[in-house]
N, C-alpha and C positions, 0 to 999 in steps of 0.2 A: 611638289611631287610627293614628298613624304606624307603630307596631309591627305592627299587624294588616294595614295596607296593604302594608308591605314584605314581610311573610310571604306574603301572597296574590298580589301582583302584581309584587314586586321593585321595583327603583328606578324603573321606568317607570310606577309606580302613578299618579303625578301629572303625567305629561307634558302632558296637555291643559290642566291647571290652570296649569302653568308657562308654557305658551304664552299663555293668556288673561291671566295676571297681568303679563306682561312680563318674566318671569324667563328663559324660553327665547328665544334669538335667532331671528329670522325673516328670511329672505331676505338672508343674509350680514350680519345685524345692522342692516340699513337698514329692514326692514319692521316692521309692527305686527300683533301676533298676531290681535287681534279684527277686523282689516280684511283682512290678507293671507293669514292661515291660521286662520280662525275655527273655532269648536267643531265644526262639521259635518265639518271635515277633521282637526283635531287629535285628536278623540275616536277616530278610526280607528286611531291609533297609540299608544293609551294604555290602561292598566288592563284593563277587561273585554274590550276588543276584541282583546287579545293572547292571551286564555286558550284559544281554540280550537286554538292551535298548540302548546300545552304538552303534552309527552309524559311529563314526570316532574319532580319537584322534587329539589333537593339543597341541602346546607348545609355550611358549614365545620364542623369537628369540634366537637360540643357547643354549637353556636350556638343561642341561643333564638329568633333571628329566622328564619333559613333563607330568605334572599331569592333564592336561585338557582333556575334552572329550565332544563330542556332543551326545545328546540322543534324542530319539523320542518314543512316544507311538502311535502305529499304529491305534488303534481303541478303542471303549468303551467311557465311559463318561469322562475319563481323557485324551482323545486323544490330543497329542501335536505333531505337525509336526516336528519341529526341535528346540532344545533348548540346553543350556549349562547343563552339568551334575551338579546336586546339590552338593555343597560343604558339608563338614562335618557339619558346623554350621547350614546350611539349613536343612540337614537331621535330625539333633537333634531337631532343633526348631519346625519343622513341623512333627516330628516323636515322639521321646520319651517324649518330653515336653508337647505334647497334647495327648499322648497315641494312636498314629496312626502308623500302621505297613504296610500301603499301599504305596509302593514306587512310583507307577504310580501317585498317588495323590500328593506326594511330588514333583515329576517332574512338575506337573501342577501348584502347588503352587509357585514353584521357577520361572517358566515361567511367571506366572501372575505378580509376584512381579517385575521381571526384566522389563517387558513391561510397568508396571504402575509406575516405578520409585520408588519402595519401597524397603527398606532394609529388607532382609529376617530374620536377627536376631531380629530386633526390631518388625517386623510384627508378627513373630512367637511368640515372648514373649507377645505381646499384645493379640493375640488370646488365649494363655494359661491363661493369666490374666482374660480375659473375661469368659473363661470356668469355672474358679474357682469362679468368681463372680456369675455366673449362678448357679453353684452347691450350693453356700451358700445363694442364694436368694437375693443377692444384685442387680442382674440383673434378670428380669423376662421375660416371654414369651411376655408380652406386650411391654417391652423395645426392644426386638429383632424383633418385627414384626412377631412373631410366629416361628422364627428360633430356633430350639432346640440346644443350645450350650453345648451339653453334651460331656464328654471326648471321644475322638476318632472319633467324628462326623466330618470327614474331608470335607464332602459336605458343612456343615455349615461353616467350616473354610474358604473354598474357596469363599463362598458368602460374608463372612465377609471381606475378602481381598478386594473385589470389593467395598463394602460399605465404607471401610476405605479410599480407593483411591478417592472415589467420595464424601466423607464426608456426607454420606447418612444415615439417621436413627441413629442407635447405632454407626455407623462409625464416626459420627461427634464427639462423646465423646472420641472415641479411637484413632482418627487420630493423636493426638499430643503426643502419648506415654502413658506408664502406670502411670508415676508420675502425670501427669496432669489429666488423666482419674480418678485416685484415688481421687484427690481433687474434681473433678466435681461430683463424686458419693458419696461424703461425707465420704470418708474413711481416710482422713488425709494422713499420710505417707503410710498407707496401708501395712500390713504385707505381702500381696501377690502381691504387686507391686514391682517386682524384677528389681532394677536399681541402678546405682551409679550416683548421681548428675543429674538425669533425663535421663540418657542413659541406655537403657536396657542392661542387662549383656549378654556376650557371653555364649556359651554352654560349659564352663569349670568351674567346681564347686570348689571354694576355699577349701571346706571341703576335697576334694581329693588332690588338689594341692594348698596349702596355699599361695604360692608365687603369684598366680593369684590374690588373694585377695588384696595384697598390690598394685599390678599393677593397679587394677580397681579403686583404690581411690586416688593414689598420682599423676598420670599423669595429665597434664593440660587438656587433653581430656579424662575424666574418662570413665570407663566401656568398655575398649578396651583390647583385649587379645594380640594384636600385638604391644603394646606400650613398650616393653622391659621387659616382664615378666621374673623374675629370677627363673622361673620354670625350666630353663636350668639345674641348679644343682639338682633340684628335679628329673629330668629325666636323670641325669648323662651325659649331653652333655657338651662340652667345651666352653670357651669364644671364641668370634670371633677372637680375637687377641691372638696369641699364646704366646707372650712375657709375658702376664699377667697371673699369676697363682693364683687361688683363693682356699682358704681352703674349703673343702667339708663339707656340713652341712647335718644333718639328715632332713628328710622330714618335720617332725613336730617340728623341733628346730627353734623357732621364733627369738631369739636373734642372730643377725648376718645376718639375711635375708635382713634387711633394707640396710645394707652396700652393699650387693651383688646386691640388686635392683638398687641402684644408679649407680653401675658399668654397669650393663646390660642396664639400661635406656639410658646412654650415647652412648653405642654401637649401640643401635637400632636407635637412632637419626641419627647416621652416616650412618647406613645401608639404612635408608629411603632417606637421602640426595643423596646417591650414586645411588638410583633407583634400588637397588638390592632386591631380594626376601628374605623373612625371612627363606625360606627353604635352602638357601645357607649354613646355619650352618650344615646341614646334610652331606655336602660334605667335611667336615673337615676344618682345619684352612687354610684360603685363604690369599694370600698376598695383602690385601686391599690397604695398603699404596703404595705397589709396583705398583699396577694397576693404581692408581691415578697419581703417579709420572711418569709412562711410558706414560700416556696420556697427561699430562700437562707440563712435564719437571721440575716439582717442586722437592723438596727434603724433602717431608713431612714425619714425623715420626709417629709411633703409638701414642705416647704421645700427639702430636699436634692434631691428629684426636680426641682423647678423650677429649681434651680441647674444640674442636669445638662442640662435643656432649654436653658438660656441658653448653657451651654458649647458645646452642639452648634450652636446658631444662630451663635455667633461663629466657630467653626471653619469652618463652611461659608462664611460671609461672607469670612473671611480667605483662603480658597482662591480665591474669585473675584477678590479684589483682587490677589492674587499673580499671577493669570493676566491681569491688565490689564483686567478687566471693571469698568467704572464703574457702581455701583449707581444713581446718580441719572440716568443716561442711559436706564435702562429705564423705559418709560412705556407708556401705553395709546393706541391709535388714538383720535383725537378722536371718532369715531362712537360708540365704546363709553363715552365720558365724557359724552356728551350735548352735543357741540359741533358743530353747533348742536343744541339740544334738539328732540326730537320734538314735533310740533304736536298730535298726537292719541294716544289710547291711555292705558293705565294709568300710563306714565312720561312723559307729556307735560309739557314744561316743566322736566324734570330735567336739571341739569348738575352732576356730582359734583365736589367739591373734593378732588382727589387729592393735591395737594401739602401741604395742611394735615395730612392723615392720615399722609402719608409722614414729614414732619418730626417730628411728634409721636411716631411709632413710633421713629425714631432717638433722640429725646430720652429716651424711656422706657427704652431700653436703654443710655443713656449713650454713644451713638455721636455722631459729629459730623455736620454738615449734609450731608456727602458719603457718609454711610453707613459710615464707618470706625470700628470699635470702639475704645474707650479702652484705652490700654496698661496703665494701672493695674488695670483690671478683668480684663484678660487674665492679669496676674500673679496676681491674687487667685484666679482660676479654675485656675491651674496650667498655662496654655497659652501662656506668654510666649515659648516656643521657636518659636512659629509667627509671631511678629512679624517 
């Protein structure tokens, strides 16, 4: 089902379901999908509703999924001649997170960001942040040049994208992301600046999938959903390497997730180095070491591949430590942890235990409580020169 959905509708196949379930953030992470952006709205930016705009499909070379598509909007104020179909992250960032149900406008926002060299997750998050600031009176009409940054005002959002790219007006404050914008606006850390270590969070809510929370804070490049999220067990998928069997955990069972996170983080580093798509996991357990050995003539084992993944994790962590970045200071906004918990909706009453997962992740890798890798392990892996 996952494979056929990706093939037919791309990553946006389940946007509406993500909103309904509590996975997709709503109204800058403070809203509730079934209340603030219910199905009658979310379905307009998801799966079948996107098909009328598709002009052709494309895929990476020899990919059995083929999740890409080209789209166009023929006329109207969001006319777009030819562009890539918005991915799920883009549809949620410029859809549910700013309360916009106009898919043509999302296509336009996606095309603008692509042409201007802007990341759609970060830009969408910045727009949502600005809209909440406007709602709270932190940003006024004088600051916006008369642009009404009200929820769902996608025309204002499109103008803001251009202003951010040109560092013009309010765009000058927003261009460096929500963390720095909050500082410039005198908000300190800012409860509605949703980021991890300065990186805007992807469109997957840890209150729905707690394992994303640990991924967002422990990776050397924080705030990324493609950095080895151990949400695989949350979603009942298997490890990439069939030889390794992991004990299944309940979704909101926090103890044990750190160890699983360490395992999946190593695997994803290997996957990235091989140049393979994260979606290859949906095709079952593939003979990764066999493919490498066939191409190189080596005799590498799965255990050796996992060691390579660990070496990469440590090297990246040591780089950050050398640059004075303290891993334990990277956290999530309280809103995304469920502090306080939502009172209604699918994730009502949920507060995630981030620190238990973080410390168990460090322990599983043999790092200390501050996220510093063990010197003896660095020597064993042949990277002691980096200490």
